[in-house]
N, C-alpha and C positions, 0 to 999 in steps of 0.2 A: 458435546461430550464431557465438558467441563462441568455442566449443570448437574449431570447425573452420575458423576464419577463416584460421589459417595454412597449412592443408594444402589448403583449397579457397578460393582468392581470390574466386572468383565470388560466395560467400556474403556478401562485404563491399559488394555494390551496394546502394544506398539502398532500392530497391524490396523486396529480399529482406530487408533489416535491419528495415524498418518492420513486416513481417508476422511475422518469425520470431524477433527478438531478445528477444521477451518483453514489451517496453514496451507494445505495443498491447493485448494481452489484459489486461495488468495495468491500463490505463487504463479499460477496459471495466468491470473488476471494481470499480474505485474509483468509477465513475459509478454503479454498482448499490449500492455501499456508501453513497454519499451520498444515493441516492434512498430507500433502505430505513430509514436511520438517521433522515433527517428525517421520513419519513412515520409513524414511530412516535413522534415528539414535537411534530409540527406540529398546532396546534389542540388540544393534549392537556394535561393537568395538568403542571405544571412540576417538581414534587418528583421524579416518576419520572425525568425527564430529567437532572436534577442527579445523582441516584442513579447513572444509567447513565454520566455523565461520571466520576464518582468510581470506578466499577468497570471502567472502560475499560482502564486500564493493567494491573490484575491479570489481566483476561481475556486480554489478548495475552501477558503475561509467562509465565503458567503453561504454555502450549503451546510457547513458546519456550525455556523452561527444559528442558522434557522433551526437546526436540530436541537442545539443546546437551549435555545429559548424555549422550545416546546417542552423540554424535559424540566427546565427551571419552573415554567408555569405549572406543570403537573405536580412537581414536588412542593411548590409553594401552596398549592390547593389541597395538598394531602392526599393526592390520588394515586400515588406510588406505594407499593407494597413491598419494598425491599427488605425491610427489618422482619416482615412476617415470612418472606421466602427463605431467609437465611437458615432457620432451623431445618427446613425441607431439604435444601441442596447442600447443607454443610458450609464448610469454611471456604466457599467460592470466592476467589479473589475480586472478581468484578462486582459481585453483589456487596461485599464489605466496603469497597471504594466508594459506593453510592449512598452510604447511609451517614448523612450529615445535614446541617440546616443550610438551606440555600441562601445565597447572597448574590445579588445582580452583579456586583463588582467580581466576585469570584468566577461567576458563569462567563463574563466576558473575557476575563483572563484566561480561562480554560479554553474558550473558543479561539482566542487570537495567538496563544503561546503554547499552553501545556498539551493540547491536542497534537501539536507538531514537535513537541520536544523529545518525546521517547522516553521522558523520565516519569518515574512514579509520582502520583500526588494523592494525597488523602481525600480530596474533593473531586472525584471524577464524574463529571456530568454525563459522559456517554463513553463508556468503556470499550465500545466496539469501534471507536474511532482510532484505535491504536495503529491501523494501517496508514493514517495520514502522514506519519513521520517517514515512512518508506515511500509513499507516494510523492511527497514534496521532494525529498533529497534524490530519490531516483529519477524522478522526471527531470529535475535540473542537471542530473548527471548526464543522461542520455541526449538531452538537448545540448549540453556543452560539448558532447563527442561530434554533434552535427556541426558546430563552429570549427572543429579541428580536422574535418574530413580531408583536407589537403595534406595531412600528414602521410598519406599513402599507405603502405604496408605497416608503418609504425602504429597507425591507429588501431589496426587489428590486433597488434601484439599488446597494445594498452588495454583494449577491451578484454583480451583473453586473459591478461595478468589481473585486471580487476574483477573478472568473473571468479577466478580461482581464489583470489584473496577474500573477496567478499563472501564467497561461499563458505569459507572456514569461519570468518568473524561474524558476518550478518547474512545468512543464507537467502532469506527473502530478498535482500537488496541485489543479490547477484542475479536474480530473475530479470530485472531491468536490462542489465548488460547482456544477458543471453538474448532477449528480445531484440535489443539494439544490434547484436551481432548478427542475428538472422536477416535483419533489414540491410545491414551493409553487404552482407554476402549476396543476398538476393539482388539488390540493386547493381552490384558490380559483377553480376552474371557468374557468381561462384557457385550458385544453386541451380538446379534445374527448373524450369518453368513448368509447374505443375499443370497450369491450365493448357499450355500448349501440348504436353504429353497427353492429357486427357483427351484433347480434340484429335490428336494423331490416332489414338486408339479407336475413336468413334468412326 
């Protein structure tokens, strides 16, 4: 939607933006991430959970680094056409942020820090990695919840409060808490077993 907003103003309508700007499917993915990460650590030994938290950054960094290296090589060889695309798509933020002279040090800095920082940078080697800030922090958040599961009902209150606060401040981050809440409710039998209900109807 952002690419064609200037040439097709109708795409800027709220209904179209919600469905097509990418945030909605990303939110669904984050809910699934929160659910899967929590289901693997809830009511499970905590040493693997801590190990998973330690490994989270490297697991995200390696594919990010590979992507940034590919973009760096393409830019160094002059095979990108960001500047030429700018007049077509107008003042699109992500195109403007990719028009600069590449440098290997800057590329490594982007892959190791800026891609996770959530802060704007004038040298954005891969603007579509903006989700990595949420992915890193959100995953550590729900894995931390798994370490505190013995809090009983308190942990449900914490998750609920986090979901509300984050929904106001960082809506996409709240999706992780929502996914984690679904897992805790399911594992503690507070939700119906959908598979069992389906088998009963058969």
